C-alpha positions as CSV (number, residue, x, y, z in Angstrom):
1,M,-0.9,2.8,-20.2
2,H,0.1,1.7,-16.7
3,T,1.6,4.2,-14.1
4,V,3.5,3.0,-11.0
5,I,3.3,5.4,-8.2
6,N,6.3,4.9,-5.8
7,I,5.3,6.3,-2.3
8,F,9.0,6.1,-1.3
9,E,10.5,8.2,-3.9
10,K,10.3,11.7,-2.4
11,P,10.8,10.7,1.2
12,M,13.8,8.6,0.1
13,E,15.2,11.6,-1.9
14,R,14.5,14.1,0.9
15,I,16.1,11.7,3.5
16,R,19.2,11.4,1.2
17,K,19.6,15.2,0.6
18,T,19.2,15.9,4.3
19,C,21.7,13.3,5.3
20,E,24.3,14.8,3.0
21,L,23.8,18.3,4.3
22,M,24.2,16.9,7.9
23,G,27.2,15.2,7.0
24,L,25.5,11.7,7.4
25,G,25.9,10.6,3.7
26,A,27.8,7.5,4.7
27,D,25.3,6.5,7.3
28,F,22.5,6.9,4.7
29,D,24.3,4.7,2.3
30,R,25.1,2.2,5.0
31,K,21.6,1.9,6.4
32,L,19.8,2.0,3.1
33,P,18.6,-1.6,2.9
34,E,17.4,-1.4,6.5
35,L,15.8,2.1,5.8
36,Q,13.9,0.6,3.0
37,T,12.6,-2.2,5.1
38,H,11.6,0.4,8.0
39,L,9.7,2.6,5.5
40,E,8.0,-0.5,4.0
41,G,6.9,-1.6,7.3
42,L,5.4,1.9,8.1
43,V,3.4,1.9,4.8
44,A,2.2,-1.6,5.5
45,E,0.7,-0.3,8.8
46,G,-1.0,2.4,6.7
47,E,1.4,5.3,6.8
48,T,0.9,7.2,3.6
49,S,2.1,10.8,4.7
50,E,5.4,11.7,2.6
51,E,6.4,14.0,5.5
52,R,5.9,11.4,8.1
53,L,7.8,8.8,6.1
54,T,10.5,11.3,5.8
55,V,10.8,12.3,9.4
56,S,10.7,8.7,10.5
57,G,13.5,7.8,7.9
58,L,15.7,10.6,9.2
59,T,15.2,9.5,12.6
60,F,16.0,5.9,11.7
61,V,19.2,6.8,10.0
62,K,20.4,8.8,12.8
63,Q,19.7,6.2,15.5
64,G,22.8,4.5,16.7
65,R,25.3,7.2,15.7
């Protein structure tokens, strides 16, 4: 049995929910491809904390508003 662990699952869901609560749902949807690339870059640099990925992702979505 092979299990795939997706380190982005929880942070992405938290970012999405927070954006919706803050009225930034459209920004989340628009920036989703760039957000995924941003988070992948952080993981490639060694970041594994779901909390840090979430905060960084929220900051990324809010940039340029």
